Every structure is written in C-alpha cells, then in structure tokens.
NULUM-154705 format. One line per 2 residues: number of its first residue (from 1); for each residue z, y, x of C-alpha. Coordinates in nm, 3 decimals. Each point is the difference from the previous one (the first is absolute). Last residue first. Example, Ala and Ser with C-alpha at 12.3 -4.5 7.8 and 13.67 -1.06 7.14 Angstrom:
2
2	0.714:-0.106:1.367; 0.066:-0.344:-0.137
This chain:
715
715	-2.866:4.608:-2.544; 0.138:-0.351:-0.014
713	-0.265:-0.268:0.043; 0.193:-0.242:0.223
711	0.301:-0.017:-0.230; 0.193:-0.272:0.181
709	0.268:-0.176:-0.203; 0.224:-0.217:0.216
707	-0.001:-0.303:0.225; -0.268:0.079:0.258
705	0.171:0.326:0.106; 0.338:-0.165:0.057
703	-0.131:-0.288:0.212; -0.224:0.234:0.200
701	0.294:0.234:0.064; 0.219:-0.297:0.091
699	-0.229:-0.132:0.271; -0.106:0.327:0.161
697	0.340:0.169:0.004; 0.206:-0.305:0.089
695	-0.235:-0.092:0.286; -0.015:0.357:0.131
693	0.377:0.047:0.005; 0.067:-0.346:0.148
691	-0.259:0.060:0.273; 0.131:0.346:0.085
689	0.377:-0.028:0.011; 0.059:-0.113:0.357
687	0.145:-0.294:0.192; -0.313:-0.206:-0.088
685	0.135:-0.342:-0.101; 0.343:0.115:-0.120
683	-0.168:0.282:-0.193; -0.211:-0.266:-0.173
681	0.307:-0.178:-0.132; 0.197:0.304:-0.111
679	-0.267:0.195:-0.186; -0.157:-0.322:-0.129
677	0.331:-0.093:-0.166; 0.032:0.346:-0.155
675	-0.361:-0.011:-0.122; 0.069:-0.335:-0.169
673	0.283:0.157:-0.200; -0.198:0.317:-0.069
671	-0.285:-0.200:-0.150; 0.238:-0.223:-0.200
669	0.170:0.312:-0.146; -0.323:0.182:-0.083
667	-0.142:-0.282:-0.215; 0.275:-0.027:-0.263
665	0.074:0.365:0.076; -0.312:0.112:-0.186
663	0.159:-0.123:-0.323; 0.278:0.254:0.040
661	-0.256:0.278:0.037; -0.150:-0.099:-0.334
659	0.340:-0.009:-0.169; 0.121:0.329:0.144
657	0.051:0.198:-0.321; 0.257:-0.246:-0.130
655	0.202:0.021:0.325; 0.302:-0.227:-0.050
653	-0.197:-0.231:-0.229; 0.092:-0.019:-0.370
651	0.095:-0.323:-0.180; 0.363:0.038:0.101
649	0.076:-0.290:0.233; -0.353:-0.121:0.081
647	-0.131:0.354:0.049; 0.311:0.104:0.193
645	-0.070:-0.278:0.249; -0.364:0.103:0.013
643	0.064:0.347:0.140; 0.318:-0.085:0.192
641	-0.153:-0.304:0.171; -0.326:0.186:0.064
639	0.178:0.294:0.164; 0.219:-0.240:0.202
637	-0.318:-0.167:0.127; -0.139:0.343:0.087
635	0.311:0.084:0.203; -0.010:-0.324:0.196
633	-0.373:0.018:0.074; -0.052:0.141:0.349
631	0.357:0.032:0.127; 0.095:-0.338:-0.146
629	-0.300:-0.164:0.166; 0.091:0.152:0.335
627	0.363:-0.109:-0.039; -0.116:-0.356:-0.055
625	-0.211:0.016:0.313; 0.281:0.157:0.204
623	0.253:-0.271:-0.080; 0.218:0.116:0.287
621	-0.086:0.357:0.086; -0.164:0.140:0.313
619	-0.352:-0.035:-0.139; 0.107:0.139:-0.339
617	0.006:0.380:0.011; -0.271:0.086:0.250
615	-0.219:-0.289:-0.113; 0.015:0.093:-0.366
613	-0.035:0.372:0.069; -0.311:-0.020:0.218
611	-0.174:-0.259:-0.218; 0.081:0.201:-0.315
609	-0.116:0.329:0.153; -0.337:-0.159:0.080
607	-0.019:-0.174:-0.338; 0.063:0.319:-0.194
605	-0.231:0.230:0.193; -0.265:-0.274:0.013
603	0.011:-0.012:-0.382; -0.134:0.353:-0.016
601	-0.272:-0.057:0.262; -0.099:-0.326:-0.176
599	-0.079:0.152:-0.340; -0.360:0.102:0.064
597	-0.074:-0.321:0.190; 0.121:-0.199:-0.303
595	-0.253:0.174:-0.223; -0.287:-0.097:0.227
593	0.129:-0.358:0.013; 0.037:-0.019:-0.378
591	-0.350:0.140:-0.050; -0.136:-0.277:0.226
589	0.131:-0.259:-0.248; 0.318:-0.199:0.046
587	0.143:-0.346:0.041; 0.355:-0.058:-0.115
585	0.342:0.002:0.163; 0.230:-0.001:-0.299
583	0.342:0.102:-0.125; -0.003:0.027:-0.380
581	0.098:-0.367:-0.060; -0.040:-0.184:0.330
579	-0.319:0.038:0.197; -0.253:-0.124:0.257
577	-0.359:-0.047:-0.121; -0.183:-0.270:-0.191
575	-0.357:-0.121:-0.055; 0.043:-0.291:0.239
573	-0.298:0.036:0.234; -0.103:0.364:-0.049
571	0.361:0.105:-0.054; 0.109:-0.180:0.316
569	-0.279:0.160:0.204; 0.086:0.348:-0.132
567	0.366:-0.059:0.087; -0.083:-0.125:0.351
565	-0.207:0.311:0.064; 0.293:0.198:-0.138
563	0.234:-0.135:0.266; -0.260:0.038:0.276
561	-0.064:0.363:-0.096; 0.373:0.074:-0.022
559	0.055:-0.138:0.350; -0.308:0.179:0.138
557	0.108:0.336:-0.142; 0.356:-0.042:0.131
555	-0.120:-0.090:0.350; -0.240:0.296:0.006
553	0.278:0.240:-0.103; 0.233:-0.142:0.266
551	-0.267:0.034:0.268; -0.059:0.362:-0.104
549	0.371:0.085:0.014; 0.060:-0.177:0.329
547	-0.302:0.171:0.156; 0.123:0.339:-0.124
545	0.341:-0.040:0.168; 0.263:0.166:-0.219
543	0.246:-0.291:-0.025; 0.220:0.065:-0.301
541	0.218:-0.309:0.055; 0.326:0.160:-0.107
539	0.158:-0.078:0.337; -0.258:0.227:0.162
537	0.194:0.297:-0.136; 0.287:-0.098:0.225
535	0.343:-0.091:-0.130; 0.279:0.115:0.234
533	0.278:0.069:-0.249; -0.100:0.367:-0.013
531	-0.345:-0.107:-0.111; 0.144:-0.216:-0.277
529	0.221:0.262:-0.164; -0.142:0.340:-0.094
527	-0.358:-0.041:0.124; -0.054:-0.362:-0.097
525	0.207:-0.008:-0.317; -0.169:0.312:-0.137
523	-0.344:-0.134:0.091; 0.065:-0.322:-0.192
521	0.140:0.181:-0.307; -0.297:0.240:-0.014
519	-0.246:-0.287:0.053; 0.162:-0.189:-0.290
517	-0.052:0.305:-0.221; -0.359:0.038:0.122
515	-0.079:-0.365:-0.071; 0.145:0.018:-0.350
513	-0.213:0.309:-0.066; -0.316:-0.169:0.123
511	0.072:-0.326:-0.184; 0.076:0.167:-0.334
509	-0.327:0.194:0.026; -0.187:-0.320:0.091
507	0.156:-0.186:-0.296; -0.100:0.267:-0.248
505	-0.355:0.033:0.133; -0.030:-0.380:-0.002
503	0.093:0.015:-0.369; -0.275:0.249:-0.084
501	-0.275:-0.169:0.204; -0.292:0.239:0.056
499	0.119:0.207:0.294; -0.342:0.141:0.086
497	-0.152:0.041:-0.350; 0.325:0.121:-0.149
495	0.368:-0.083:-0.036; 0.215:0.242:0.199
493	0.118:-0.134:0.335; 0.160:0.337:0.082
491	-0.087:0.280:-0.242; 0.279:-0.061:-0.250
489	0.258:-0.032:0.278; -0.085:0.333:0.163
487	0.359:0.130:0.026; 0.142:-0.347:0.063
485	-0.247:-0.072:0.280; 0.050:0.348:0.147
483	0.378:-0.045:-0.001; -0.034:-0.341:0.162
481	-0.219:0.143:0.276; 0.252:0.280:0.058
479	0.287:-0.248:0.020; -0.190:-0.213:0.255
477	-0.074:0.307:0.212; 0.361:0.120:-0.024
475	0.118:-0.348:0.097; -0.202:0.022:0.322
473	0.139:0.344:0.080; 0.357:-0.103:-0.080
471	-0.031:-0.301:0.226; -0.123:0.214:0.285
469	0.288:0.242:-0.044; 0.256:-0.277:-0.043
467	-0.131:-0.175:0.310; 0.019:0.330:0.190
465	0.358:0.042:-0.118; 0.094:-0.338:0.144
463	-0.175:0.073:0.328; 0.180:0.337:0.026
461	0.335:-0.162:-0.079; -0.050:-0.258:0.272
459	-0.116:0.264:0.252; 0.307:0.225:-0.054
457	-0.041:0.312:-0.214; 0.057:0.339:0.160
455	-0.372:0.060:0.053; -0.070:-0.032:-0.371
453	-0.353:-0.137:-0.020; 0.105:-0.309:-0.194
451	0.212:0.220:-0.228; -0.304:0.202:-0.103
449	-0.221:-0.310:-0.028; 0.242:-0.183:-0.229
447	0.090:0.300:-0.214; -0.364:0.082:-0.070
445	-0.109:-0.356:-0.071; 0.309:-0.079:-0.206
443	-0.067:0.312:-0.210; -0.359:-0.107:-0.043
441	0.111:-0.346:-0.108; 0.250:0.143:-0.250
439	-0.271:0.225:-0.147; -0.250:-0.285:-0.026
437	0.261:-0.229:-0.155; 0.073:0.264:-0.264
435	-0.375:0.035:-0.063; -0.034:-0.378:-0.037
433	0.286:-0.005:-0.252; -0.148:0.285:-0.202
431	-0.344:-0.161:-0.006; 0.160:-0.330:-0.101
429	0.168:0.166:-0.298; -0.329:0.154:-0.116
427	-0.180:-0.332:0.041; 0.266:-0.168:-0.214
425	-0.033:0.261:-0.272; -0.378:-0.041:-0.006
423	-0.023:-0.382:0.012; -0.251:-0.104:0.263
421	-0.041:-0.322:-0.202; 0.042:-0.245:0.288
419	0.216:0.243:0.196; 0.262:0.058:-0.269
417	0.021:-0.364:-0.107; 0.034:-0.134:0.353
415	0.239:0.268:0.129; 0.311:-0.217:-0.031
413	-0.199:-0.306:0.106; -0.135:0.156:0.320
411	0.350:0.147:0.061; 0.190:-0.329:-0.032
409	-0.078:-0.183:0.323; -0.010:0.310:0.220
407	0.333:0.118:-0.144; 0.165:-0.341:0.046
405	-0.125:-0.021:0.360; 0.110:0.359:0.064
403	0.350:-0.077:-0.127; -0.005:-0.311:0.218
401	-0.075:0.207:0.308; 0.248:0.278:-0.087
399	0.279:-0.253:-0.037; -0.101:-0.178:0.318
397	-0.011:0.326:0.193; 0.341:0.100:-0.133
395	0.151:-0.332:0.101; -0.144:0.022:0.348
393	-0.280:-0.217:0.138; -0.317:0.062:-0.199
391	-0.290:-0.198:0.149; -0.224:0.154:0.262
389	-0.370:-0.034:-0.075; -0.127:-0.319:0.155
387	-0.141:-0.004:0.349; -0.370:-0.025:0.057
385	-0.240:-0.272:0.110; -0.326:0.112:0.156
383	-0.292:0.064:-0.232; -0.215:-0.234:-0.207
381	-0.302:0.148:-0.180; -0.181:-0.025:0.336
379	-0.038:-0.368:-0.087; -0.280:0.108:-0.232
377	-0.200:0.105:0.309; -0.067:-0.361:0.096
375	0.142:-0.252:-0.250; 0.358:-0.128:0.021
373	0.119:0.240:-0.270; -0.246:-0.165:-0.238
371	0.197:-0.324:0.022; 0.328:0.169:-0.094
369	-0.174:0.199:-0.275; -0.124:-0.323:-0.156
367	0.337:-0.170:0.047; 0.172:0.269:-0.211
365	-0.277:0.079:-0.249; -0.032:-0.361:-0.117
363	0.350:-0.006:-0.150; -0.119:0.254:-0.257
361	-0.298:-0.214:-0.095; 0.201:-0.323:-0.006
359	0.250:0.149:-0.241; -0.287:0.107:-0.226
357	-0.152:-0.350:0.019; 0.328:-0.149:-0.121
355	0.013:0.263:-0.275; -0.352:-0.077:-0.120
353	0.087:-0.368:-0.016; 0.310:0.078:-0.205
351	-0.210:0.219:-0.230; -0.236:-0.292:-0.058
349	0.303:-0.215:-0.076; 0.112:0.264:-0.248
347	-0.325:-0.049:-0.192; 0.091:-0.362:-0.082
345	0.132:0.022:-0.356; 0.085:-0.266:-0.260
343	0.252:0.177:-0.223; -0.284:0.146:-0.209
341	-0.102:-0.346:-0.114; -0.352:-0.131:0.067
339	-0.194:0.034:-0.324; -0.321:0.124:0.163
337	0.017:-0.276:0.260; -0.299:-0.201:-0.124
335	-0.215:0.309:-0.044; -0.315:-0.209:-0.056
333	0.011:0.043:-0.377; -0.041:0.375:0.065
331	0.266:0.223:-0.146; -0.038:0.152:-0.347
329	0.264:-0.188:-0.202; 0.300:0.176:0.153
327	-0.122:0.294:0.206; 0.273:0.248:-0.103
325	0.278:-0.261:-0.010; -0.070:-0.152:0.342
323	-0.066:0.349:0.137; 0.341:0.125:-0.115
321	0.188:-0.306:0.123; -0.158:0.031:0.345
319	0.079:0.373:0.013; 0.363:-0.055:-0.099
317	0.028:-0.276:0.261; -0.127:0.246:0.260
315	0.265:0.249:-0.109; 0.272:-0.265:0.045
313	-0.140:-0.141:0.327; 0.008:0.350:0.145
311	-0.180:0.189:0.273; -0.225:0.218:-0.214
309	0.277:0.106:-0.239; 0.253:0.071:0.278
307	-0.159:0.337:0.070; 0.142:0.146:-0.325
305	0.352:-0.144:-0.005; 0.065:-0.333:-0.167
303	0.205:-0.178:-0.264; -0.307:-0.121:-0.192
301	-0.088:0.164:-0.333; -0.316:-0.147:-0.155
299	-0.153:0.177:-0.299; -0.263:-0.150:-0.231
297	-0.278:0.127:-0.226; -0.238:-0.190:-0.228
295	-0.291:0.155:-0.188; -0.082:0.110:-0.353
293	-0.268:0.262:-0.060; 0.008:0.353:-0.138
291	-0.324:0.170:-0.098; -0.258:0.123:0.253
289	-0.148:0.346:0.047; 0.262:0.199:-0.191
287	-0.064:0.369:0.072; 0.263:0.217:0.164
285	-0.227:0.067:0.299; -0.020:-0.375:0.056
283	0.228:-0.217:-0.206; 0.091:-0.368:0.008
281	0.188:-0.103:-0.310; 0.326:-0.188:0.049
279	0.056:-0.293:0.233; 0.188:-0.218:-0.246
277	0.219:-0.225:0.212; 0.075:-0.372:-0.018
275	0.283:-0.045:0.249; 0.000:-0.240:0.294
273	0.359:-0.064:0.107; 0.094:0.018:0.370
271	0.256:0.274:-0.048; 0.123:0.047:-0.356
269	-0.031:0.343:-0.158; 0.289:0.236:-0.043
267	0.229:0.171:-0.249; -0.247:0.033:-0.286
265	0.017:0.353:-0.147; -0.305:0.117:0.197
263	-0.233:-0.250:-0.165; -0.145:-0.284:0.201
261	-0.365:-0.039:0.102; 0.088:-0.140:0.343
259	-0.148:0.304:0.172; 0.181:0.225:-0.246
257	0.326:-0.172:0.088; -0.060:0.064:0.368
255	-0.087:0.367:-0.052; 0.297:0.057:-0.233
253	0.227:-0.158:0.259; 0.199:-0.322:-0.056
251	-0.279:-0.231:0.125; -0.009:0.194:0.326
249	0.343:-0.130:0.093; 0.134:0.174:0.307
247	0.316:-0.118:0.170; 0.365:0.089:0.056
245	0.009:0.289:-0.243; 0.184:0.326:0.067
243	-0.243:0.094:0.274; -0.010:0.374:-0.047
241	0.304:0.166:-0.153; -0.057:0.283:-0.247
239	-0.332:-0.119:-0.143; 0.130:-0.355:-0.019
237	0.314:0.112:-0.182; -0.200:0.203:-0.254
235	-0.214:-0.307:-0.072; -0.348:-0.024:0.139
233	-0.304:-0.045:-0.224; -0.121:0.360:0.006
231	0.043:0.009:0.376; -0.252:-0.281:0.029
229	0.147:-0.341:0.068; -0.109:-0.139:0.331
227	-0.257:-0.277:0.044; -0.128:0.141:0.329
225	0.066:0.091:0.358; 0.301:-0.173:0.156
223	-0.056:-0.329:-0.186; 0.341:-0.163:-0.038
221	-0.065:-0.192:-0.323; -0.354:-0.080:0.105
219	-0.258:0.062:-0.272; -0.286:-0.251:0.012
217	-0.241:0.104:-0.273; -0.234:-0.206:-0.214
215	-0.318:0.033:-0.206; -0.192:-0.252:-0.211
213	-0.305:0.176:-0.139; -0.060:0.056:-0.371
211	-0.004:0.379:0.031; 0.114:0.115:0.342
209	-0.173:0.329:-0.080; 0.263:0.078:-0.263
207	0.262:-0.058:0.268; -0.165:0.262:0.221
205	-0.020:0.222:-0.307; 0.370:-0.031:-0.084
203	0.094:0.048:0.365; -0.178:0.333:0.032
201	-0.329:0.014:0.196; -0.098:0.101:0.354
199	0.332:0.146:0.121; 0.163:-0.268:-0.216
197	-0.103:-0.252:0.267; 0.259:0.149:0.233
195	0.299:-0.052:-0.232; -0.121:-0.307:-0.192
193	0.211:-0.259:0.186; -0.071:-0.150:0.341
191	0.195:-0.243:0.219; -0.229:-0.289:-0.088
189	-0.293:0.043:-0.239; -0.169:-0.266:-0.211
187	-0.349:-0.021:-0.146; -0.219:-0.196:-0.238
185	-0.365:-0.048:-0.102; -0.175:0.266:0.206
183	-0.379:0.054:0.006; -0.024:0.052:-0.374
181	-0.341:0.003:-0.159; -0.156:0.215:-0.274
179	-0.152:0.234:0.258; 0.100:0.333:-0.158
177	0.342:-0.082:-0.149; 0.048:-0.232:0.299
175	0.013:0.300:0.235; 0.296:0.149:-0.188
173	0.167:-0.340:0.006; -0.069:-0.045:0.371
171	0.139:0.345:0.077; 0.331:-0.087:-0.171
169	0.013:-0.345:0.163; -0.067:0.156:0.340
167	0.268:0.260:-0.071; 0.272:-0.266:-0.026
165	-0.132:-0.174:0.313; -0.010:0.321:0.205
163	0.357:0.073:-0.107; 0.095:-0.347:0.120
161	-0.178:0.054:0.330; 0.205:0.317:0.023
159	0.309:-0.225:-0.016; -0.123:-0.360:0.038
157	-0.323:-0.121:-0.148; -0.167:-0.207:-0.267
155	-0.339:-0.026:-0.163; -0.110:-0.309:-0.192
153	-0.360:-0.107:-0.052; -0.139:-0.234:-0.264
151	-0.315:0.204:-0.056; -0.146:0.091:-0.339
149	-0.364:-0.113:-0.026; 0.004:-0.088:-0.368
147	0.010:-0.376:0.063; 0.307:0.043:0.221
145	-0.015:0.079:0.369; 0.101:-0.175:0.324
143	-0.056:0.190:0.324; -0.184:-0.208:0.262
141	-0.330:0.175:-0.074; 0.136:0.336:0.110
139	-0.078:0.310:-0.208; 0.346:0.029:-0.156
137	0.160:-0.025:0.345; -0.173:0.320:0.109
135	0.095:0.193:-0.312; 0.355:-0.128:0.032
133	0.016:0.138:0.355; -0.093:0.346:-0.130
131	0.268:-0.029:-0.270; 0.263:-0.109:0.251
129	-0.071:0.275:0.251; -0.055:0.292:-0.238
127	0.330:0.171:-0.072; 0.188:-0.134:0.301
125	-0.242:0.136:0.261; -0.075:0.349:-0.127
123	0.253:0.233:-0.156; 0.255:-0.029:0.280
121	-0.225:0.188:0.245; -0.066:0.279:-0.249
119	0.180:0.293:0.168; -0.153:-0.098:0.332
117	-0.352:0.034:-0.142; -0.174:-0.338:0.034
115	-0.359:-0.029:0.123; -0.208:-0.289:-0.129
113	-0.009:-0.366:0.099; 0.349:-0.143:-0.036
111	0.043:-0.275:0.256; 0.136:-0.354:-0.011
109	0.110:-0.175:0.321; 0.376:0.030:-0.044
107	0.070:0.281:-0.242; -0.228:0.298:-0.069
105	-0.127:-0.161:-0.325; 0.210:-0.294:-0.111
103	-0.016:-0.311:0.216; -0.040:-0.293:-0.240
101	0.120:-0.358:-0.008; -0.281:-0.158:-0.203
99	0.101:-0.329:-0.157; -0.205:-0.285:-0.148
97	0.232:-0.220:-0.203; 0.044:-0.370:0.080
95	0.378:-0.027:0.012; -0.017:0.025:0.380
93	-0.173:0.334:-0.057; 0.288:0.119:-0.221
91	0.274:-0.076:0.252; -0.182:0.126:0.306
89	-0.115:0.330:-0.148; 0.325:0.056:-0.191
87	0.210:-0.034:0.319; -0.239:0.147:0.255
85	-0.029:0.334:-0.178; 0.132:0.200:0.297
83	-0.312:-0.109:0.189; -0.206:0.238:-0.213
81	0.161:0.305:0.156; 0.307:0.223:-0.036
79	0.064:0.377:0.005; 0.005:0.042:-0.381
77	0.015:-0.329:-0.187; -0.195:-0.322:0.040
75	-0.275:-0.171:-0.196; -0.079:-0.306:-0.206
73	-0.333:-0.079:-0.165; 0.024:-0.332:-0.182
71	-0.318:-0.186:-0.094; -0.041:-0.262:-0.274
69	-0.235:-0.271:0.124; -0.374:-0.066:0.015
67	-0.101:-0.361:0.081; -0.371:-0.009:0.081
65	-0.001:0.363:0.115; 0.306:-0.058:0.212
63	0.325:-0.195:0.016; -0.021:-0.349:0.145
61	0.251:0.066:0.277; 0.219:0.298:-0.083
59	-0.132:0.345:0.100; 0.257:0.253:0.124
57	-0.181:0.327:0.070; 0.185:0.233:0.234
55	-0.087:0.360:-0.072; -0.186:0.310:0.100
53	-0.132:0.284:-0.216; -0.265:0.247:0.105
51	-0.036:0.336:-0.174; 0.057:0.155:-0.341
49	-0.225:-0.206:-0.228; 0.023:-0.314:0.209
47	-0.178:-0.138:0.305; 0.134:-0.335:0.110
45	0.206:-0.144:0.282; 0.114:-0.360:0.025
43	0.260:-0.181:0.208; -0.006:-0.375:-0.037
41	0.239:-0.264:-0.127; -0.131:-0.344:-0.097
39	0.254:-0.197:-0.202; 0.070:-0.374:0.036
37	0.067:0.053:0.371; 0.366:-0.104:-0.026
35	0.069:0.272:-0.258; -0.228:0.242:0.188
33	0.283:0.239:0.087; 0.224:-0.301:0.054
31	-0.205:-0.146:0.284; -0.097:0.340:0.138
29	0.363:0.104:0.034; 0.087:-0.326:0.177
27	-0.294:0.039:0.237; 0.096:0.363:0.064
25	0.360:-0.096:0.073; -0.103:-0.276:0.239
23	-0.253:0.221:0.178; 0.230:0.300:0.033
21	0.307:-0.208:0.085; -0.193:-0.199:0.260
19	-0.136:0.321:0.151; 0.351:0.147:0.025
17	0.137:-0.316:0.162; -0.282:-0.013:0.257
15	0.056:0.365:0.091; 0.374:-0.063:0.027
13	-0.066:-0.286:0.243; -0.249:0.200:0.206
11	0.226:0.306:0.015; 0.316:-0.195:0.099
9	0.297:-0.002:-0.236; -0.169:-0.277:-0.199
7	0.018:-0.232:0.301; 0.372:0.069:0.049
5	0.069:-0.088:-0.363; -0.183:-0.330:0.053
3	0.201:-0.072:0.317; 0.324:0.080:-0.180
1	-0.094:-0.245:-0.277
C-alpha cells in the first residue's frame, strides 16, 4: 500500500491515475448516458426562427421514420446548458421516448441571431427557445402524430426553461388557430410558476391556451425564487414578519388553486393528483378565438430548493410519472420500457461517472505541470527556493494574525451581496471606508518618512519609520484604487457588447474588490510587521524576472490546452464531459474563448493576490492546505449555510433578494477550493506565484465563461 501511495505521489504515477479516472469515469458516464448503448446520443444544431439552436438528441434503437415516437423537449434554466437535463433525458429515452435536451438561445452552443439591446436581453432566449425547438421537432419524420397531424410532443424545462415551456404551449395554441394543428401535446415546468410568463400573457390566458393538454408543475417547497403567496394573499402576521411558515405550498395559493381548477375558498389542492380543469375561453384582443376545453393539471411539491430540481431522484420521478400519464395510450408498441416505474432510475450513475472524470481532470493539472517544468525554456518558470514568511511568535502577533485570517475569510462573504449587485447604499459605505483608509495611509506615509529622516532618531527607529512610510504609500495606492472602483462601480464591467455575460461581470467585480482588500491586508502585515521581523519581499514569491513570468505563462497555457484537448477528445468519443451538478468543465465555442480573454485580466488580479496571500499566510502553518481552503471558501460556505439553512427552517432564505447569486456559489465554491489547492501545490514546485496565478486564471475563467449565459449579440 505504501509503495502504491508513493508511486501516485510521483508525476508519472499521478498522471497515470488521473488519466485512468478520466477514461474510466467517461466510459461509465457514456454507458449510462446511452442506457447501455440502447440509445444513440448525438449533438445536433439547427436553424430556427431566431437563430441557431443546439441540443443533444437521444434516439432509442428502432425509433425513426418507420417507428415514430412521442418526443420530449427538455431544457435548462438561466445560466445552465443542455447537459443539466441529464436526468429526464436519460430516464425518458431509456423508456423509449425520443428526447431533445436543448440549449436555449445564448446558452451553451445556441446563439440568438439578431442584435439585442442591453435593456432587452432577458426578453429573448426564454420566450422563444422552446417554441422554436417545437417547430423543428414537429417537422421531423421520427415525431409521432395523430391522424389529424397533431404532434405528440411534450415541452418541459427548469426555471426559465419552465417559463419557456409554458409560453411555448401558449404560442402553439395561437399558431394552431391558423394552421389547424398542434405541435405540442403536453408540458411540465420545474421551478417555475406564472410570474415571468405573465409578462407575455396573464395566467388565465396562458391556462386557456393549455386547452385539452396535460400540464404539470414541479413546485419545490423550499424554492428560493417562486411559488410565493402574493401580498394580497398573505395574512397580517406574514406581512409583518417574513418567514412565518416553515415551507411553501403552491397548492394553497390563489395561483396554484387556479392552475388546478379549484375555487379560492378551497383550502388546498392535492399534490400528485391529476385534476380535470376547464381551461376557459382563449381570447386575443378581448375577442374569444377558441372556447374552453377540458385538460388535466397536476402539481408536484418535492422538499427541495430551486437548483435541487435538476439533480433529484424525487423531481425526476415526478417527471417520469407525468410523462407516463400524459402519453398513456399513444406510445409506440415498441416502447417496451414505457411503463418502467419512476423509482427505477440510472441517471445518477452517469453523474457519478462524470464526477470521477472531473476529479481526474483536476488531478491531471498537477503532474502535467510538473512534467512541463522539465522542458527547455518552460523550466525557467522555477526559481530558487525561498524562505517562508515569518510566523507570528508573540501572543499579540498570534492574536493579530488569527484576527486577520478570520477577517480575510469572512470579508468576501460579508461583501458578497453588496458587490455582486453593486448595491447603491453599500457602494456609498465602501467609498467612505476606502477614503478613510486613504487618509490614514497618507498620514502614515507622511509621519513615517518625516520621522525616518529625523537626525535625532537612532538607526533602528529610522528603519522602522521608513517601513511605515513605504507601507503607507503602498496602502494609499491600494485605497485610492478601491475608492475609484467603488465610485465608478456602474461603469466597471457593465453588461454590453464587450462584457457580454451578466453573471460573469458580477463575479469578476466581486473578485477584483476581494483581491484588493486581501492585498491591502497583506501589504499592511508586510510593512508594519513582517518586514521588521526579518521577512524579505522575495519570501512572497513575487519574482520579477521577465523570463520567469513569460515561461510561467507559456506553461499554464500549454497545461490548459492539453487538458481541454483531452476533454474535446473524450466528448467526441464518449459524448460526455466532466461535471457534477452545476459545476462543469465543458467544451466551448470560439466565442467563449474570446469572451474569456476579455475577463482574464480582472480574474488575474484576484488569483494573483490569492496565491500570494495563501502562501504567505499558510506555508509556515501546520495544516497549511486546509487553512488555504478555509481562507478561500470558508466565508462563502458559511454564507450558503446561513442562506439555505434559514430557508429550510423558516421557509424564507436569509437573503431573499440574493437567490440567483446564491445559486452561483454552487459552482464558485468548488472552483475556489481547487484554486486554493493549486495555489499551494504549484507554488511548492516553482517557488514563485506566477505559474499558479496564470493557471488558475486561464483555467477557471474558461470554465466560468463556458457555463453561463453569453449574450454574443448585445449592442
């Protein structure tokens, strides 16, 4: 056992292990993604009314023009991609249905075609994606239709994909009034009520458009976004004290009861029960264009938060049960597994394979960089060994050290909400704080240099005062930069044609400010404490040799290139990528790479400061790797625990207005965790900060940019 462990500690052994994990995990993922190769999965792209749509088409063996089947179009929510629909895609395709897992416009590999004014960026992708995809599926010869030409197609989606599905049925009904044929037979949303869709049509008219269709909703009891009572439905106590109920129950709201066709005086509908519902007359411009029809509606209410819906056996079982009911009697005779119970699920095994491959991918970077550092020129990334930054020795020094550790851990989380949304009052407060720090730093600069030049002072005092003067000057520069960033917050990383990813803009702004705050603390410790204790600037690993910097950049680029080359090869061969839940390393388009290059300078600020600070503060400490991880993500983990903990306890999250930002942390935390480990491990190999800084910046910027909404046509 010890010999095996020793082998894996060496670059060649760890490289072999990482490759085995990637190949084994990808093979496992491919096996379950294709339901043991009984389903052919291929990526398709097709021209649609508003651009080009991309998706993964799951085609069971035997299905096709000679054996048309019901088709399910399933799509993701805001920020996600088609791969997030693994669960319904795998489970329904193995039951013999044809499934299209769809990238909505400006997500994944789909692109909106025309220009988008910034003010309208949220009025594009989710409104049209499902309906445009339905038009395409309707024309395919593998899509089963009735004798009147109506298609047996279901639309479903999570969050904004759910809104898109609700509107697709509305648009389909309006279209059917002219063509005489419906393209959509049924639909179900997950994590989506009528709130966004009502911007296009009111709930009563969306429901009227449902007509005789079977329609469902998955309404998680702890959903952070939707299924709330409107203010008109809340009791006086609920209006006065938020979160007085321990869980949401959409079936008790007026909107939920209306969806189930129940009168307002009924206490609540029953989850999981299919209700016969009169749709009501469909009206256009206040004119009845189609009389009321009778359909079936159902609500499912799993005990889940919003992002849990697409990584849940419970929600997946709800989807399976819905489709089994909706398509009962219209499936192909050859769908031998159509009645397979909803408790029989294998999608999670595909996710397990993806996760194994993901671990292998991140392990790969360590031995890969080690081997690259042996190559000519690239080995110039390595500099001579350096001493560690002096550890605190006295009681006061230790107290101050741990106070700084706690502050540095918590401050990115404390400011998370303010910085992500550039909240006006918060920005004003931060401007004041940065100005106060600027004044204090300038005072320290003046006092330090004056006393340092005092001829009556002894040499030790003069040196100490000179350090204070120099430190004050450096801190004044950092404070001034922070003040400018806070003052011009709305103009820095503003969403537009250049910075075209709204959530990446938020994260990059948070990262820059967090980096500057950590830089302020690090500089303060160096000039006011560490330098006097004998620590040299070189101990921080900021080696300013241009050859070292260039060699480090080249090494990082090659390592990331090789890693992604392997990913593209795996996807071509196995049809899978590396992921777990919302955290994914996926292939990308050229637009993603161009966009990533635009953001890299901002993320470099954060990752550079992070590598410096983590190594300066943890290399001399026992359990330094654990401490590094805590410094990088400890505060954000506490933020998530408090946010969602209150949600499960009271029914209302700690930061109700931060639900979207909270979801981003499900991917940000793993990224920052791995980045902390890279920061320490690669520093140990190179004795400087450059390679770790460049590798973290390039790799994690590409990962982030490829996994969110990218509005390429913003104007």
